[in-house]
N, C-alpha and C positions, 0 to 999 in steps of 0.2 A: 566492216559496217559498225556505225558508231554505237556504243550503248549509254543509255541515261546512267545518270549518278546512280541511282537505286539499285540498277542490274550490275553496275562496279562494285557496288558496295557488297551486292549478295554475294558476287564470283570472289571479293575478298575474302570474306569469312570461311567458305568454304575452301579456299587454298590456305589460307592460315591454318585451319583447323588440322589439315594434312600435317604440319608441323609437329601436333603435339603426340604424332605415334613414333616420331625419334628424338624423345624427350631423353630417353634413357641410351647411353652406347651400350650397355650390357645389363644384365641382371641375373641374380644369383636368389634361388628359392632357400629358406630357413627352414629347416627339417626337426625333426626329435622333439616337439611340442609335448607339454604336459597340460593336463586339465584337472585342477586339484590333486595333480600329484601323479595323475594316470595318463598314458600315452594318447594322445590325438591327433590323427590326420588332417592334411589339407581339407578342406569342403567336407569336413565333416561335420556333423549336428554336434552340439554341445550335449554331452549325458545329460544335463538338466539345467536349470535358467533360474533356480530359485536362489534369492538373495545374492550374495557378493562371491563371486567365483575368482581362480586365481590361474594364470597361465605362465608358465614359463619355457624358454629355451637359452641355446648359446647360439653365438654366430662367429663369426670370422671373415672378417672383408680381404679379398685375394691382395696380396703383397704388391700387384703390377695397378693396382686401383690408386688413383691419389681420393686421400682419407678426404681432404675439403669437398672434394665433388661427389660423395657418398652420400647414399640417403636411406635410411632404413624406411621402409613403406610396409603399416600393416593395418589390416580390418578384421579384427576378430568377432566381429557379430554383435558387438555392443558399445558403450562407452568404457573408458579404461582409466586408470592412473597408471601411466607407464612409467616405470624406473628401468634405466640402465645402468649397470655395475661392471665399472672398468678394472683392470686388474690391480692398478694401484689405490684400489678402492674408493676411489673418486665414483660418485653418483651424479647422474641427471636424470628430472622428472619430469614428465610432460602430462599433458591432456590429452587423451586419444577417443576422436569423436569423427561423426562424417566429414567432419570440416577440418580436422588436424588428422593425417593419419601418414606425415611425412616428415621425418626427425633426421638433423643432423646427427655425426657422430664425433665423439673425440680419440679414438681409439679403434684399431684393427680387430681388438677382440674384446668382446662385452658379450653380458648375460642379460636376458630379458624377463622382467618380472613384472606381472598386472594386477591388477583389483578391477574387476571386469561386473558391468550388469547387463544384462539381455534386455536394456531399454535405449530408446533414444531420445534425442536430446529434450523434447516436448513429452517424457515419459510413457511414449508409446511403447508397448511391449514389442521385443523382435520374438516372435511368435517360434520362428526355426531360426535359432542364431547357428551361424556357422562360422568356424574359422576359415574365413573367406581368402584373406591375402597375407602373407609373410616373406618378404623378398629384400633385398640389397640391390641399390642401383646404381649404376655409376653416371650420374647425372650428366648429358651433355649441357655445359651452362651454354653455350653461344645458342644453341638451338631454342633451349628453355624461355631465354632471354627473348630473343627474336619472337618466337610466338607471345610472349606475354605480350610485346609492347605491340605487334599488330593487331592482337585482339584489343587492347586498348584503342589503338587509331579507328577501329571500326566500332567500337562504343561510342567514340567521341563523336565519329560523323554520324551515326545514329541518331544521337541526341541533338546534336547541331544543326541538323537537317538541311536547311536553305542558306547556312551561314557560307560566305564566299571563302573560307578556308576549307571546305569540305572537299571540292575535287581536288586541292593541293594536298591536303592527305592523303587523298586515293592515290593521285600520282606517286607519290614517295613511296608510297606501301608495295604498289604494284612494281615498282623500279627497284624495290629489295628482294621482291620473291622474283623478279626476274634474273636477278643476278646472283641467285643459288645455284651451286654445284651439289644437283640433290640425285641419293640414289635411284636404280630402278629397277634391279637385279629380281625377276620375277618372285621366286621362293621367298625372299625375305620382303618385299614389297608386300604381297599376299599375307603373310603372317604378319607383318606390323600393323597393317591397316585393318585386319580382322574385326578390331573391336568397334570400329565406326558403324554408325546408325546405319548407313547405306548398306555395307556389307552384312550386318547381322540380318538383315531381310532377306538375304539368297539363300533358296532352295538347299544347298549343299556346299558349303566351302572345298576347296582342295586340300589335302593333307596338310598343315600347319608346322613348321617350323618350331620348336622349343624356345629356342634361343636365338632369334634372328638377327644379324648382323645391323649393327648400328651405324650410323654414320662414321664417314673414316677420318683421317685428320684433314684431308683438302676439303672434304665436303663441311667439316665443322668450321672450318677456317672460314669458308665461303659464308657461313652463317653471322661468325664474328663481325666480319667487312661488312658484312649489309647491315649489321645492327649497328655499327658505329656511322655509317652512311646516314641512316636512317634518322640516328641520333640527331647528328648535327643540323641535317633537312629542317628538323623538328625546331632547333633553335633558331635556325633561320627565318622560319615562319612565326614563329615567336614575335621576332623583331617587327615584322610587318604586322601579325594578328596579336598585339598584348594580350595578357590572360587578362580576362574579365572580373572583377571581385575576388573577395578572399573569404576563404572558409579556415577556421580553427579546428584540428582534427585532436579527437580526446578518443582515445583509444578505451574500448571500455566493453563490460559481458555483464548486461543487465541479468542478474542470478535472482529470479524470484525464491525467497524465504522458502516457500512452499506454494505451489500449486497442481499441474499434473503429475506431481511425485509428493513423497512424504519427505519430511524434514532430514529423515535419516539421509535420504538419497542427495538433497541438498550440502551437507557437508561433504560427500565426496564431491559433487559438482564445482565446491568452492575449491579445494586442493587440486582439482585438475585443471580448473581456470586461473587459477594462481601462479600455476608453476608453469603454464604456457606463457602467461605473460611476462613471468620473471626469464623465461629461455629465451624471448623474442628482446627485451632488453640487454641480456649478455650480448646480442650479436647486432644491434642496433642502438647508437650513441643517441639517435635523433626521435625514437618512439618514445611517448608518453601514455601512460594506462591510468585511468580512474577509477575508483571501486569506492560505494558508501556504505554506511551501515555498520556502525560498530559495535553491533551484536555479532556480525560474521569472523571481525579481529578477535572479539573475545573468543566465542568458536575455535578459532584457529589456536588461539592460546592452549587450549587443551586438548586439541586433536593433532596438533602437529605444530609444537613451540618453535622447530629450527625453521619450520617454513615464516612464520610468523617474523622471526630476526633478519630473513632475507628479506623481507618484505620492509620492516624497519629502513633497513641500510638502502633499500633504491629510495624510499620516502626522504630520506636526509639527501641523498642524492638530488632530488627532485625529478626522478623519473616515474615514481609511483605518486598517484595523488589520490590520498583520503579525501573525500569531499560529504557533504550533508549535513554534518553536523546533529544527526538524529541517529535513534538507538536502529530504528531499522527505517524502511521508508514506509510509513503508515500510510491508512485511509485518513483522512483529514475529516470525514462527514459525520464519523460517528463518535470517536472519542470526545469525552467531557475536555474542557481545558485544561483542566489540570493534568491528564492523560498527556498531552499536546507538549505541556511544559516541560514534563518529565522526560518525553523523548528529549529534547533538547539539552535537558540539565544532565541527563546522563550521558547522551551522545557525545557532548563537548568535555566534557569532564574525562570520558574515558578517553579521546582522542588525544587531550591535553597531557595526560598521564602518559601515555602510551608513545606516541608520536611527538609531542613537546609542540604541539598545534591547536590551535582553533578554527573552525571554519567560519568563512564568511557567506558560503552560497549555500544553500538548501537545495537539495537536487532530488527533485520528485519525478520524473520522466513518466510514470505509468500510474497515479494515483487519480481515482473516478469522480474528478471533481474537488475545489479547494474552497475549506471553509475560510468568510472574512474575518475570523479571527487569528489567522497565521501571518499575516505581518507585523501584527503585534507582539506575537509570542516571539519571532523570529528577531526581531528590532530588540528586544527584550534580551535574547540570547546571544547577541553578536552578530548575527547574520545578518546583511543588509542586500543579498542577492535571492532571488529565486529562478530555478529552472523545470521547467516541463514541457512536454510536446502535447499532453494529452489533450488540449485543448483542442487539436487539430480534429480528433475524432468525433466532434458534435457532429449531429447530422443534420440540423436547418440553419443556424445561426454560427457565426464565426465572431469572436473576438475580433477587431478589426487592426489590429497590429500584435506585432511579435517582437517589439522592443520596447517597454513600457514599463511606467510605474504602476504598481498593482497598490491600491491604498485599502485599509482596512477597516473593520466596524468603526476605532478608534480614531482615524485617520493618518495614521502610520504608514510609510508608504516601502515597497521594497522594490530593488529594479529586476525587471521579469524580461526573460527573453525566452522564445519556444522556436525552434526550426521547424519546419515543415518540409522534411525528404520523403518524397514516395516511393522510396526504396527500404521498406523495414523501419521507418521511423527513428528510434533510438539506435536500433539493431542497421548502423548503415554499412555502406561498404564503399573501399577504396577504388572507385573508377570513376571514368568521366560520366556516365550517364547516371550516375548518383549527384557527383557533384553540378550538375550544370544545372537540374530542376530544383536542387536544394538551393543556391543562390537566386535564381529566378523566381522564389518562391518567397525570398525574405523583403517583406515590405518595408523592413528599417533600413534600406540599403542607401536612402536618403539622407539619415540622420548617422549612421553609423557605415563605416567602412569594411566590418567584418561580420560573420557568421558563425556559430558555433555547429559542428555536426560530430555527433558521437558514431563512431564507428566500430564494428565487430559484433560475432555473433551471439546474441542474448536471448533474454528470459528463460533458456533452461542454460545459459553461460557458454563459456567456450570462449568466446571472446576474439580477439585480432587473430588471424592467421598470416605467416611468414609469407604469404603470397601479397597481402594486404600491405606489409610493410614495404616489401619490392616495389609496388605499384605506384605507392607515394615518391620514390626516388625519380621512375621514368617519368611520371606527371609532370615535374617540376620545368620539365624541359617544352612541355607543348603548349602550342597557341591555343588562343581564345577562350578554353575553358578558365574556370576560376582558380586562381592560385589557393594552394593546400598547405598547410604546414602541422605538424604536432605542435601541440602548447600543453599548457594547463587551462582548466575551467577558472581557475582562481584568477590568471592573467586575462583571461577574454571578459570578465566582469570587470576588474579593473580598467581594461582599455573603456568598457562600455561605461563606466561610471564617470570617465574623464569626458566624455562626448555628453553624457547626462549635464554634465555642470556648465556647458557649452551652448546646449541646446533645450529647446522646451520639448521633452517626449511626450507622448500620450498618457494620458491615466486611464487606468480600470478601475472603478470604483466598488467595493463589495466583494461579496462571494464570486469565484469563478465556476459557473454552475454547469455541468457537463451533461449536453444532451444527449445520451448514450448511456449505458450501464445502471439504468436506475432500478434496476431489480437487486442491485447488490446493497440497498438498504433493507432489502427484506429476506431474502436467501440464505438458507442455513440460521434459523432464527435462535437455534439451540445455542449456538456461540457467541451470537449477540447477547442474547439472555445472559449468559454466564460471564459475558465480558462486562456488562453494566453493574451485574453483582460484585464483579472483583475489584473494578472501580471505586465502587462508594465501599467495599468493606474494606479496603487499605486505606484510604482517604479517613474514614470514620475510624479504623483502629490507632492510627498515626495522632488524631485529632484528641481522642479518650487518654491514650497517653501522655499527650503534650498539656492538656489540663491537670493531669496528675501532676505533672513535673512543676506546673505553675501554684499546685496548690501543697507543696513539698517533697515530691516525689523523685526519683532517680530523672535522670536524661534519657527519654526514652532511645533504644536501638534503632537504627535505620532498617527499613524496610525495602531498600534497594533492591535485593534478591526476588524478592516478590513482585515489586513493580516490573522489572526487567522481563519477568515472565508474560505479565500483562500487556506491556509494549512489544515483544515479539509478536504475539499474537495481536496486536493492531495492524500487523503488514496487510497490504494493500491486495493480497488475494487469500487471505486469510480470513478475516473479521469481515470482508463483503461477501464472503459465500460463495465465492468461485473455483475451490479446488474441489479434489477429488475425497471420497469419504474417508479415505486414512487419515488424512488431514485434521478433519473435525474428530475424530478419536480422539490422536494424540491433544488436541486444542481443547477440547471440553475436560481432557482427564487434568492439564496442566493448569486451566483454572478452576477447576475443582479445588485443585492443591491451593491454588493461592486463596480462594474464597475459605477454606478450612483454616487455612493458616492466620488470615487476618482475623477470622471470628474466635481464634483462640486469642491475636492478641487483644481481641477486645476484651474478651471474658478477663483477660489477666489485667487489663486495664482497669476495669469495673472495680475488680478486687483492691486494687491499689487504692484508685478514688475513694471507695468508700473506707480504708483504716485509713485517710486522710481525712475524713470529714469529722467534724464535732460528735462524740459521744452524748447519749442520752436516753429516754428512756421507752424510745419506740422498740417494741418486741419484735412487732412485724412490720418489718420497714420495706420500703419500694424505693430503691435508688434508680432515678431516671435522669438520663443526659440528655441535652437537647444541643446536637452536633452542627446548629444551623445558626442563620443570623435573624431569625423570625419565632416569635414566640408560638408556642405551639400548644393545642387542647392536647391534655394527658390520654392518650390512647396505649394502651400496649399489652401485649401478649406474655400472661405469666408462664412458668416453667411446666405448669399443669394445663396448659392449653386457654386458659381461661382469658378469656378478653374484657378487659377495662376501659370505658369508654367515659372520662368523668367529665366534670365541667370546669375542673381544674386546668391551671394552663403552665407550662413548664418555659423558663425565661430563655433568650438566645443565649448559646454557649453556657449553658450553666449545668451545674449539678443539684438536682431537688431531691429531697428525702421527703416523700409521702407516708402518713399511718395508713396502711390497707385499709384497716378498721374503717377509719373516716372517708373511704373513696366511696363515693355514689354516681349511680350513671346520671349523666345530664338529661334532663326530663323531657317527656315527651315523645317518646319513641314508640311507633305504633305499626302493626305489620298486618296485613290478611294475605290472601293469597294471590292479590293482582295490586297490594298497594302498603308502600312502605312510607313512613312520614317521621321526621321529627321537629324541632323547632326552626330549621332553617329551608328543610327542603320538604317537597309534598312529591312523590313519584307513584307513576301507574304502570303497571305492567300489561300491556294487551294480549289479547288471546293471540295475538301471531307471535308472542315471544319480545316483542321491542318494546322500547319506552313509548309508551303514548301519550304519557305528561310528565313536566318537568317542572314545578311551579316553586320559584325563587321567592320565599316568601317576605324577604325584606321589603322588597321592591312589587311584589304581588305578579309577578311578570312570568307569563308562559313562557319557557326557554326554548321548546321545540316545536317545528312546524313539520304535523305531522306523525310520524313515528322514527326516534331516535335508536342506535345502536342495530340499525337494518344489517343485518347479515348477508353476503351477498359472493356466493361461488361463481367465479369466471372460468371455464373448461377449456376456454380458446387460447389461453395463456402460453402460446408456441410463437416466440417472437421467431423471426424471419434468421438471425443469427445467436451467438452468445447466449446458451439457451439459460445458465444461471445467473446471468449479467444483465440481461436486457426484457423490458415489459415492452410489446408495442402498444401504440396509443389506441389502437383497435381491440384490444382484451375485453373491454366494457359492450362492445357491439353482442357481443352474448353473455348475459348474466342471469344466472338463477337465484331468487330470493329466498333464503332459507325462514319462512313464515309458515308451516306448520310443525310446530315444536311435538315431541313425542311427550313431553309431559311439562305441567309447569306447578310446581310444589313449595309451598312455605317451609323452608325447614329450620330456620332460626327466629325467635319471635321475642327477642329481647332479654334483660330490659338494658345492655349494653351493646348490642350486635342485632340487628335481623336480617333474613336472606331469603330470596326466593331466586329457588333453583329452576332454571331455563335447560329442558337435553333437545336440541336440534341434531337430526342426521341428512347427510350430504352422501347419497351412495355408498361408498365403504365407511364412511368417517363419522365421526361422531364429536359434535361442539356442544360442552357441559357450561353451561353460565350460573355463577350466584349472582345477583345484584343484591348488594351489600350496603346496608347504611348503618352506621354507628349511631350512638346518640348524639355525639357532639360534631357530628360529621357535616362538613359545606358541599361534600362531592358525593356522588352515588358512584361506588367501585362496582366494576364487575370484573367479578375473577373468573378468568376464562381458563378450562382444561382442554384441549384438541388432542383427540387420537385420530392421528391421517393416514390416510389410506388409499388416497387419490392422486395419480401422478398429471402433473401440467396444468394445475389447476390454481388459482390464485383465490383467496377467502381475503375480504374485506369486510370492513365496519363503517356504513354511510349513517352519515347523524345530520339530516337538516334540521337547522337552528333558525328560532324567531328572531333573526338579528340580518341587518344590510351593511354591509360594508366593500369597498373597492380594496380592501386589503386585508389580510391574514397575516398572525405573527407568528412564526415558526421560531422556538428555542433553538439558539447554537450555542458552540462553544463559546463562553464568555460573552452572551449576550443574544441576540433576536435577529432575525430578519424578516422585514416585511415584505409579503409575496403578493403579487395583483391575485385579486379573484375571477377577474374578467377573462376573455381572451381574444383583446383587442389586435395585438399583433401576434407576429411568428414568435417571439421570445415567450409570450404567455401561454401560446399554446404549448410551445414545446417542454413548458414545467409542469407536465401531469404529474408527475409524482416527483416530490423535494423531501429533502432530509430534516426531519424536527428531532432534538431531544425527548425533552419530556413533556412537552405541551404544544400544542396549537391552539390559536386563539383567535375568536373573530368576536369583534367588538364593534358597537357603534356609543356615539354619546350617552353614557350613565348606564350603559348595560352592556354584557357579551357572555359569550359560554366558551370553556374551554373542554379541550379534550385532552387527556391525560393519560401519562404511559409510563410502564416501569420496564419495558424490553424490547419496543419497534421503533423503527425509524422512517418507514417510508410513510409519507402523508400525501393529502390533497386538500385544496382548497378550491372550490371551484362556486362561485354563488354565495349563494347559504349553505351550503355542505359541504361539510368537514370529513374529511374518508381519510381511513389509516389501514395500511396493509397487514393482515395477522399472518399470512401463512402462505407460501408457494410451493411448489414441488416440482421443480425441473428434474431431467432427465440426464443432464449431461453437465459437469463431470462427475456428479455423483448420483447414479439411478435413485436413490433412498434418499434423496435431501429431505430433511423433515420429517420421515418416515415415522409414526409413533406418538408418543405421547410428551405435550408439553404443556405447561403452564403460566399465565403471568396476568398482569391486571392492569385494566386501562379505565380510567373513569370520565364521568360528564359532569361538569363544574361550570352551575351559573355564576355570575356574580356580577355586583355592581359597581359600575365605572370601568375605566381602562384596565387590562390584563392586570397592569401594576399598581394599580388602586385597588381590585378586587381580591389581593391575596392569592394568585392563580401560581405564582412560583414556590411560595412557600406550600403548598399546597402538593406541588408536583415534586418538591424534594422530600415531602413528609411519605407522599406514596413510594417514592424510589430510598430512600433510608429512613424509616421508621424508627421513633424515640428508642434510644437502649436503654435498656433497666436489667437493673440485679435486684433480688431479695436478698435482704440484710437484716439484722436484728443489732440491737443497742445503740442506734443512733438518734440524733437528735433533728425531730422535722425543721425542713427549712430549705433556704437555697444557699448556694455558692456560685457565685459568678465570677472566675477569675480573669476573665477578662472582656471588657465591655467596649464597645462599637457603636459610637453616639454620630447622629447628623444624619446626613442623606440617606436613605434606603441601600443598602448595598447586597451585596450576594457573597456567600462563602467559596472560597476554593479550597485553602487548605491550611494545615495548620501540623508542622512537622520538624522532627530534630533538624537543625543545621547541618548542613554538610561540611562544615568547616569550624572547628572549636565548639565553645558551648553554647548552648541558647536553643531557641525556636524560632522557625522561619513562617509568618501569617501573610497569607496571600487572599486579597478579598478583590472583587470586580464589582465596575457600575455594571447592572444588568440590561437597563432601559433606554438608556443615551441621554440622560440627565447628568448634570453636573451640581456640585455644592460640597458644603462643610464634612468634615469626617473627622475625628477624634477617636484617641483608643486610650483605655483605662485599665492599668494594669494594677496589680497586686502590690503592696508596699516592697520596697526592694528590687521592683525589678524595672526595667528602662527599655524604650525601643531605639532603633538606631534611626538613622534618617534613610529616605528611597533606597530601595536595593532593585537590582535587576533581576533575573529568574536564574542566573548563576548564582545570586545571592551577593553578589559584589555592589558597594555602594555608585549610585550614579548620578548626574543632575538632572533635576526634575523642573519645568518651567510651568506648568499648568497653573492658569490663575485662580481654580479652584483647588480644594483639597484632594476632589477627585473629580475627573474630567468622562463626558461620555464613554463610556466600556471601556472605560480605562482600568489596566489591571496593575494594582499597587501589592509590594511587596515590603515587609519590612522584618527586622531580627529582633526577637525578644528575649533581653538576658537579665541576669540577674546585676544587679547594680556593681 
């Protein structure tokens, strides 16, 4: 009776599985184990599972076993760093995890030592860890090789499906199996196969032998002969059915810096993974491995400098590839542009210092969308290529190309590749059923003949296995499947650039929005708030000290150490809020440390600045610094908590000295229980606690339509997957408006500041808001304190404004993104929550309204409704995410003209970085402006000490999409360099105007 191909394939799989039971000829249990110095037996529970524990034992390989065919097999019940020590003092170190449990040996005698944790690779606890397995095996290599080859033939036949080569593959495999001389002795056979799934179902097995006999010499020889014949047949089939397509394999172990485990465990994961990769390189000349993230190597310099030196040698040999050029693999939606610059600046400098190279490929496989500012930042950092696969995760719409030019806000382009591997994405496998679909899914094959494929266990680390290396060698001789070879990421992009020079590749213009993981813009708002504060505090500290240097003080010290802490916490599972609670305890503590250090540096710089100002007769002086490029009304909080809001102004990048006695509040501030008013705004707070009227006095326009700052709780924020990551579009189907406030109270009534307090309660949580209007304000601040105690609920503010526009403006790094306010297409429908930095604006000709914030990122703009997400409370992976109290401020700002005409950006800057002041005496009133910027309005990114040599580095950018004249005015004795890149090196610049739309410009300022 003839069987179908599918039936024959099933039979082949069953018969192939049998071979695995004879993979070892003999085995020997290793006894005499200790656990933290105390004896532990096989299959015994760990005495405890707290922290890192240590196993130890010694072993001797039987003298009649060939050492090269001997393997150590271990399963100790968790993840371990395994060290083998030989009699000559030589040691070898490996990672031990569920995917790496078999290890080669270099001597017949050795000792075993581990550092172990009762965890699995994704942080899951092993709640009942045991010493499961510890034995030596004499590997029957012919049986092992044949089993693996037959397994790969089955996988190839499965995935090739109706390809005409499939019957030939099955024929060859069946012939190989029929040629075997295979054992059948009942006691050994039953014992050997007792672990098979079929046998484990039997009610009661007969008595089993402890160490059943393996293949004899003749049987093993038959397996060797069958393997050789089968391999020869595959080579012949390959002539008839050539390999189709090409994949460049890069060994990879995506190690999340923190995620479902704290950073301390990541430090152990790094050592385990890196030792595994090095051990594979010792045994394969072809294998190549890549690892991004300067921070990891910097950490290794502290934790295991010997391991780092071994890595450096492999980098020099071309086997280990450092990639990415960034400090970590950061989120790119939320960091400010200057933070992204520092990712590249400090990353590239570190790699150059320690490895003698810079990177040309940005490696971000797993981030949750990509800012349109990134291409320009990369190009200015010497990086011309970009890799991710995350775009394939979008739920609804997909970028139509996988090899394309990505064009940023300013028009800069980077060559971008993404592969679509359905088998674990960037954690791919070396096997036919991974290769074939990855090549099939490669849409760029008509332009370029190769796709990249990253392989190796990842996220929790681990990386490539010895079997993967062995599989690659076998697959070289297979027919019909794609050709695959180990290579470097750099070489892949070099080839792709050659193709791009000859062919017209597609272009994707603007941000790459991920239609998934939208809730990462809101989850764990505590770390987002502290990150924003840390960024601003560092930038301001550098600016103040640099201005002091321009007035005669010493060159400031580098704040790179603190920047590195901020950059670390921008990692794409920390800042987005998708990690466990322990990660956020650490992150907020670290960011608090940065904020404290930066504030101390600011205070020190203010004292130095004051010491370099002209002396005079003002006994009660207020020294105020404006660290931005727009004049600002004088608003300051004094050391005693007093708020000043005067009619005076502070010039851009200036240091102003005021006589406190002469400072008067700006006129016109009025307040009662439901009404706030100054010269610019008139505000009415309704009985529902919302803003019922917001009149912009200069135009006479009512800015809102109905009620603004409506607070809505959505108790059905329960995504179908990825609890902390996602918010499903139907969250708004059930909304509860908080419109029955417990109290509305006038709590401040001037003359510098007035405030109305509104207290709302939602179930177990309280939202306390102060509507604040200062005497000189152009915006209504809403100072918010939330005491949150409800799970899986999203809280948002909704603001219907009296404006009609088809597009809304969202601030992003180094510019803005204009997004549609309608939902005509699936692309717009999918963008129901999107990133903004300090403001979102809706404007029509002549008038607009902006929603500003100092700590939030998740926004929406639908019709005339501006929304912002304030807090959400998922239960996985942190059941207590954002539990408790948090404070932040957002604001409503009506304005005349477009956002860039109406002063929206200066107000957003002021909300996030108020004027900096210090009280002093014996100074002369007046203003010192050491640095002047003239011409088209531009925005300030940073002013910092140069990385090399003397001088300062100034970075500006054009924020609105305009071009024009720009010039710098420096103090006497100072000069400016020509244009620099973000690595602070000279570049050729060809722009027709001094600054172009969204252009980032950098100069070095130094004494003549």
